[in-house]
C-alpha positions in Angstrom: -47.6 44.3 -5.0 -46.7 41.1 -4.8 -45.2 39.2 -1.9 -42.9 36.9 -3.1 -44.3 33.4 -2.6 -46.8 34.8 -5.3 -43.7 34.8 -7.7 -42.1 31.6 -7.3 -43.0 30.6 -10.4 -41.5 33.2 -12.2 -38.3 32.7 -14.5 -35.1 33.1 -13.7 -33.9 36.1 -14.5 -31.3 35.8 -17.2 -30.4 39.5 -17.6 -31.5 42.8 -15.4 -32.1 46.3 -16.7 -32.2 49.7 -15.0 -34.5 53.2 -16.5 -33.4 56.2 -13.7 -33.5 59.7 -14.7 -33.5 62.7 -12.1 -31.8 61.4 -9.0 -30.5 58.3 -10.9 -27.2 58.3 -10.3 -27.3 58.3 -6.5 -29.6 55.6 -6.7 -27.8 53.3 -8.9 -25.0 52.7 -6.2 -26.8 51.9 -3.2 -29.1 49.1 -5.9 -26.2 47.6 -7.3 -24.5 47.4 -3.8 -27.8 45.5 -2.2 -27.7 43.3 -5.0 -24.2 42.4 -4.9 -24.6 38.6 -3.8 -26.5 37.7 -7.1 -24.6 40.0 -10.0 -21.4 37.4 -10.6 -24.8 35.5 -11.9 -26.5 38.3 -14.2 -25.6 40.9 -16.3 -27.3 44.8 -15.9 -27.7 47.0 -18.3 -28.5 50.8 -17.5 -30.4 53.9 -19.5 -29.8 56.7 -17.4 -31.0 60.8 -18.7 -27.3 62.6 -18.0 -25.2 64.5 -20.1 -22.9 63.3 -22.1 -19.8 64.8 -20.3 -20.8 62.9 -16.9 -21.3 59.6 -18.3 -17.4 58.7 -18.1 -17.5 59.9 -13.8 -21.1 58.0 -13.0 -20.0 55.0 -14.8 -16.5 55.4 -12.4 -18.3 56.5 -9.4 -20.6 53.2 -9.9 -17.1 50.5 -10.2 -15.8 52.6 -7.1 -19.4 52.5 -5.1 -19.6 48.9 -5.7 -16.9 46.8 -7.4 -18.7 46.2 -10.1 -16.5 46.0 -13.5 -18.8 49.1 -14.9 -18.1 50.9 -17.5 -19.8 52.8 -21.0 -21.4 50.4 -23.0 -19.2 50.4 -26.3 -21.8 49.0 -29.2 -21.4 45.0 -30.0 -19.6 44.1 -27.2 -20.9 40.9 -26.1 -22.8 41.1 -22.6 -21.1 39.4 -19.7 -22.7 38.1 -16.3 -21.0 40.2 -13.0 -20.6 43.3 -15.2 -22.7 46.9 -15.4 -22.8 48.7 -18.9 -24.1 52.4 -19.1 -25.5 54.1 -22.0 -23.0 56.6 -23.2 -24.4 60.0 -24.1 -26.7 60.3 -26.2 -27.2 57.3 -27.8 -29.6 54.4 -27.2 -28.6 51.1 -25.3 -30.0 48.4 -26.3 -29.6 44.1 -26.4 -29.4 42.0 -30.4 -28.6 38.7 -30.6 -25.4 37.4 -32.7 -25.4 33.7 -33.0 -25.2 32.3 -29.6 -23.7 35.7 -28.0 -25.7 38.3 -26.4 -24.4 41.6 -27.3 -25.1 45.4 -26.9 -26.6 47.9 -30.3 -25.9 51.6 -29.5 -28.6 53.2 -31.5 -28.5 56.3 -32.9 -32.1 56.4 -34.4 -34.6 59.5 -32.6 -35.0 60.5 -29.2 -38.0 58.7 -27.4 -40.6 60.1 -24.9 -37.4 63.1 -26.1 -34.9 61.1 -24.4 -31.8 59.3 -25.9 -31.2 57.4 -24.6 -34.6 56.2 -24.0 -35.5 53.1 -21.9 -38.3 52.7 -23.7 -35.5 51.2 -26.3 -33.0 49.1 -24.0 -36.6 47.8 -22.2 -38.2 46.8 -25.0 -34.7 45.6 -26.6 -34.6 43.1 -23.2 -38.1 41.9 -24.1 -37.5 40.6 -27.5 -34.4 39.0 -26.8 -34.4 37.4 -23.1 -38.9 37.3 -22.7 -39.4 36.1 -19.8 -35.7 36.5 -18.5 -35.9 39.9 -18.4 -36.0 41.8 -14.4 -36.8 45.8 -14.8 -36.2 48.4 -12.1 -37.9 51.6 -13.0 -36.3 54.3 -10.7 -36.5 57.7 -9.8 -37.1 60.2 -12.4 -39.7 62.1 -14.6 -41.6 62.1 -17.7 -43.3 59.0 -18.7 -39.6 57.0 -20.3 -39.6 53.4 -19.7 -43.5 53.3 -19.4 -44.3 51.6 -23.0 -40.5 49.2 -22.4 -43.0 47.7 -19.5 -45.6 46.9 -20.8 -43.5 44.7 -23.1 -41.2 43.1 -20.4 -44.5 42.5 -18.3 -46.1 41.2 -22.0 -43.2 38.5 -21.9 -44.1 37.6 -19.0 -41.0 39.5 -16.8 -40.7 41.1 -13.8 -40.6 44.6 -12.8 -39.8 46.5 -9.6 -40.8 50.4 -9.6 -39.1 52.8 -7.1 -41.9 54.0 -4.2 -42.3 57.7 -3.9 -40.7 58.5 -0.7 -37.5 57.4 -1.5 -37.2 58.4 -5.1 -36.2 62.2 -6.0 -38.8 62.6 -8.5 -42.0 60.0 -8.8 -42.5 60.3 -12.2 -41.2 57.6 -14.2 -41.5 54.3 -11.5 -45.2 56.4 -10.5 -46.6 55.9 -14.1 -45.4 51.8 -13.8 -46.2 51.8 -10.4 -49.9 53.0 -11.4 -50.8 50.9 -14.5 -50.2 48.2 -11.9 -47.3 47.2 -14.2 -44.6 46.1 -11.3 -44.5 43.3 -9.0 -43.1 46.0 -6.0 -43.0 49.1 -5.4 -40.1 49.7 -2.7 -37.9 51.9 -1.2 -34.7 52.6 -2.8 -33.1 50.8 -0.3 -35.2 47.2 -0.7 -35.0 47.0 -3.8 -31.9 45.2 -3.8 -32.8 42.2 -1.5 -36.6 41.9 -2.9 -34.8 40.9 -6.2 -32.0 38.4 -4.5 -35.1 36.8 -2.8 -36.8 36.4 -6.0 -33.5 34.9 -8.0 -32.8 32.5 -5.0 -36.7 31.5 -5.3 -36.2 31.0 -8.7 -33.1 28.7 -7.6 -34.3 26.9 -5.8 -38.0 25.6 -7.5 -35.0 25.0 -10.4 -33.5 22.4 -8.5 -36.8 21.1 -7.5 -37.0 17.2 -8.8 
């Protein structure tokens, strides 16, 4: 794990993308609450492996737990700071440019890693759209979804944080990211939000320097 002092040259994040599977509905409100000091500045997009019939419930749960406007993503809607967008059931969530705006695209393309929504689809589109301005968070979950997309975020000079083993319900997705050395930090769930907030503040201070 890199110390934050080593990340002072990291670009200021423009978007936060989160991938989660088993244990994700419980982990997401924790992270989003801890990100509260910076969320007014950034949009958050979430790819969560969950049965379609539970997606509305999870979005409402996130909004109630955090006070952050949270809803199921809608195809073609503009991505706005201070909002959380959750993948709807059985559709990939992705990001695209439309003129001067950044919008959500929901896709019915085949599953990736046996998953739809796939974390890889979201992470890949974020890297393509925002480049080094992507901050990816890989939370608890089974399988390898998110690994290829994380590689693309890193290749674009973005930043990645992974949840650690002790705080994960299943240390599958974040383990693979950590084992390849793709995560700038591997942290307990309750430390991820604070780490990200410090990183954002460091980048803001750097931008203010003459």
